[in-house]
N, C-alpha and C positions, 0 to 999 in steps of 0.2 A: 504493499499499500504506500509506504514512504516513497519508493522509487516511482510509482505510478503518479503520485502527486507532483513530483518534480518533472515528470514527462509532459504534463498538461501544457506549459508554455510552448514546448516543442511542437506538440500536435496543432496548437493554434497557429504557430508560424508556418508549419507545413501547409495547413489548409488555406490560410488567409493571405500569407505572403508569398510562399514559394509556388503553390499550384497555379495561380493566375499569371505568373511570369511567362514571357514569351521565349522560353528556353527549350532545347531538345529534351525529350523524355529521359534520355540517359543522364543528361546533366542534372535534371531535377531529382532523379533517383539517387545520384551520388551525393548531392547536397542534403537530401532528406536523411541519408545514412549518417552523414557528418553531424547533422543537427541532433539526431537521436543519440549518437555517441556522446556529444556534448551534454545532453540533458541527463545522462546517467552518470555524471561526475561522482555522485555519492555512492553509486554502486561500485565504481572502480576504487573508491576509497575503501569500501568494505572488503573488497577482494584483496586489496594490498595490505591490510592490517587487521581485518576482522571487525573494524568499527568504521562507521560513516564519519566519525569525528576526527579520525587520524589518518590523513593521506600519507602513505609511505612511499612517495615518489621523490625524485630529485626536486629541489626547490624550483628550478626553471619549469618543470613539468606542472607543479602545483600552481604556479603563477599562470601558465598557459591555460590550464583547465579552468581556473577561476575566471580568467578573461573570457573564455569560450562560453561558459555557463552564464556569466553575467551579460554578455552580449546577447545571448539567446533570450534571457528574461527581459532585457531592455527592448529588444526588437519586438517581443510580444506586446509590450506596453505601447510602443510607437505604432504598431500595426492596429491595435484597437483604436488609437487616436485617429489614424487615417480612415479607418472604417466609420467611425462616428462623424468625422468630417464629411465623408462621402454621403452618408445617410442624410445629414442636415442639408447638404447641397441638393441632393435629390428631392427632398421634401420642398425646398424652396423653388426649384426649377420644375418640379413635377415631372421628372423623367429619370431614366437610369443614368447613373454617374459611374464612369469607370476610372479606377485609380491608375494613372500612367506608370509604366515600369520605372521611369526615372525617379518618381517619388518613392517607390518601393526600394530601389537601390540606395537612394539618399537616406532613407530610414535605417537601412542596414549599416551604411557607413557611419551614421551618427551613433548607432547602438555600439558599434565596435570602438569608436573613439571614446565614448563615454565609459565604456567597460575598461578600456586601457587606463584612463585617468583614475577611475575608481580603484582599480587594483594597485596602481602606483601610490595612491593616497593611503590605501590600507597597509601596504608593506613597508612604509617609511618608518624611521625612528622618529617618534613624535617630539614636538617641542614642549617646553614647560609652559603651562598656562597658569597665570597668577589669579587667585580669587581671594578677596578679603571677606572674612566672616565675622559678624558681630555676635558675641557670646555674652548673654546676660549673666552677670555674676562672675565674670572671668576675674580671677585674682590679678592684682597689678603685676605680680612676678611673671605672669604668662602673657602680658601685653606684648604683641608682636611675635608670639610663638609661631614658628613655621613648621608645617606638617606637609609632607609630600605624599600624594596618593598615586600608586600604580594599581592598575586593575585590568583584568582580562588580558593577560599577557599571551595566553594560548601558545606557549612554547611548543614548537612542532617542526616539521620540515619546512614550513612557510616562515616560521620565526625561530631559526636555529641559534646555535651558540654565538656566532658573530653578531647577530642582531641583539641577543641578550646582553653581550658584553657592551655594545654601544649604549643600550638603555641603562645599564648599571653605571656606566661612566657619566652619562648626562644626569642621572638621578643623584649621584654622589656630588656632582659639581653644583647642584641646585642650592646647597647650603641650608638644607632643612634641619630642624632640630630632631625630627622623627620621620621615619619612612614607614608607611603602611601599605599593605598589598591586600586588596579586597576581592581575592578569589579568582578562579579560572586561571591558574598558573599554566596549565598544560593541556595538551591533547595527545594522550598516549600513555603507556605504562611507564613505570620507573626504568625498566630495561631499555625501552625505546628512547626515553628522554633524558637519561642520566647526564649525558654530555651537554645537552641544551640548557638544562637548569643549573649546571655547575657554576656559571657566572654569578648567580644570585647570592652565592656565598660572599661575594665581594661588596655587597651593599653596605654602606656605612653612614651612620648618623649618630650624633652625640647620645641620643636617647634610644638608639637601637632601631630594630625593624620588627614591626608587629604585623600579623597577618591572620587571615581567615580563609577557609576553603570556599570555593564556588561550586556550582553544580557539576562542573566537568571533572573535578576531583573524584566525585562519587561514581563516574563512569569507568574509572580505571584503578580499582583497588584503593579505596579511600584510606584504610589504615596504613598501607605501604607508603602512600604519598605523604601522609601526616608525619610519619617517622622520617622520611627522607628530607622533607622540607625543614623539619626541626633540626636535622643533622647538618643542614647548610647554615645554621645559625639564625634562622628566622624563628621568632617566638610566636607560636600559633596560639590563637585565642578562640577555641571552640566552646562557646558558652562560658567565657571566662573574661577576666579583665586584668589590666596592668595599671599601676598607679605611677604617674610622672610627678616628681617633686621639684619644686623650686623653693628652697628655704622651707618655710612652714606651709607654703601653698601646695595644693594638690590638683592634678588633672587626671581624670579617669578615662582610659581608653578601653572600651569593652568590645567584645566580638561575639557573634553568634554563628552557629552552623547554618548551612543553606536550607532553604525550604524544601528542597528535593531529598534531604537526607533520609526521612523515614522510608522512602521508596527503596533505598539501598540498605535498609535494616539498621540505620544509624540514628543517633539522637538528633531530633529536630531542633530548630532554633528556640532558645529559652532565655529570654532577656532577664527574667527574674534570677535565674541561676548565674547569668553572666555578671550581674550587679551585686550578687550576694557578697557581703563583707566589704563593699566599696565605702570609702570615707564619706560620711554624710555631708551634703552641701557642696561637694566638689562638682564642677561642671563635667558632663559625660559626653565623650565622643564615641559614637557607636559605629562599628564596622559590620555592615550587613550586605552581603553580595547582591541580593535582590532588593529593589526599593519598595516593593509593593506593600510592606507592613509598616511604612513610615508613620502612619497615624498612631499605631499602637506605641511606637517608640516615643513619639511626642507626648502621648498621654502619660508615659512613665517619667517625663521630665528630662529626656535626652536633649542636649543642647545642639548637637551637630551629628547628623548621620551621613556616612559616606558609603556610597553603593556603586555598583557597576551593572554588569549582566546585559544591559540593553544594547550595548555598543553604540549608544546615541541614536539608534534607529537605522544607522548605516547610510540610508539614502533619504534626502529631503522628500517628504511626501510619505514614504514608507514608515518614517518615524511616527506618524500619527497612528498607524495600525499597531506598531510596537507599543506605543503608550497605552493603548486600550487593554493590552495584556498585562500591564504593570500598574494598574490603578491610576493611570494618567501621567506617571513619572517616566521620563525617557532620557532627558539630557539637561544638564546644567542644574542650577539652583532653584529650589522651591521653598516657600515659607509654609510650613506645616504645623499649625497649632503652636506657634511660638518657637518651634525648632526649625533649624535650617537643614534641608535635605539637599545633598549634592550627588547627582548621578553622573559619574564620569563616562565619557564617550568610549573609554578603553584605550589602553596603551598598545595592545595588539587587537586581534579579532579572530573569530572562529575561521579556520582555513577552509571550511566548506562553503563559505559565501563571503569572500574577502573583497568586498567593494565598499568604498566610502565616497559619497558625493554629497557635499554640504554638511557632513557630520564628521569633522576631522578627529583623528586620534589625538590623544593627549596624555601627559603626566601632569598632575595638577598640584600646585604649590599654594597651600592655604595659609594666610596670615590671620591669626586670631586677634580680635580687637574687642575691648570691653564696650558696653553700651555708651559710655561717656568718653571713650578713647578717640 
């Protein structure tokens, strides 16, 4: 069923874009076969690694497959637009309207160009984005405290060790007091990704590196990944918290497990457990991979929630659909009942749909400010 769903854009393109073209039948058959092969990108992933989430091809091949699949999806959208335009014209003129082959070729060229731009945007090492956050009750000792968020790294054949090293170098150069990683470190098992995650051991900040799992960690032996990430020097916070001290002042950084955890037989997110024993009155920064439960966190008095998971919606327009599956939260800052929620667009992206158009990747540097600061 999964693969049939992803074949749907291909069938639309074959029926509405390819079939009407004035090409020889043999050429149409060859193009239809190429389109079908591109549409089954995720099947090739499964055959390469046993999982649709982890393509085990050389990076150049993963980039090419993402481009082909993305161009196919974008062409399907553009063809629908052409069909709607032809229908509207036909209603106005009260006659049959034929879409010229030139327009069809133009749509294909535009889809290919947009897909190439989208893949390039997705595969880059992202810049640091600065965001100032007002925290009510922030102790003076934490005025100007800087916190860097990495999220959705998706280390894989698409984002291998050299990319990870470049991300680590940029993160370390950001001058943050604390680095946090809000889940989806990988796509693949520990054996598959051992070399790709190794650079994370070099992440450095004065107050350390705190992290939580994302849903993808549960796809690939969650206990093994939790042990391995901890062994790299990352302090994992599965329904737990850490306390940052500045003199007598305290800042609590709490983390919860992912909402998908119970489906893997693991403990689900438990904010009460995460905050158990936290110093009373200290502002709380919550790390929660998915943003959908932000209202519950706000009701518990959390000052700032950092999430990821949505990849910012990936493509302008598509982000509206992604938002609907995440209680309206998809990209950037939101005021939620006195709490600030920030949903990072992602430092990397799932290698099964690596396109970004209008929703750029980022690593985000937050500067905390008091209400009167």
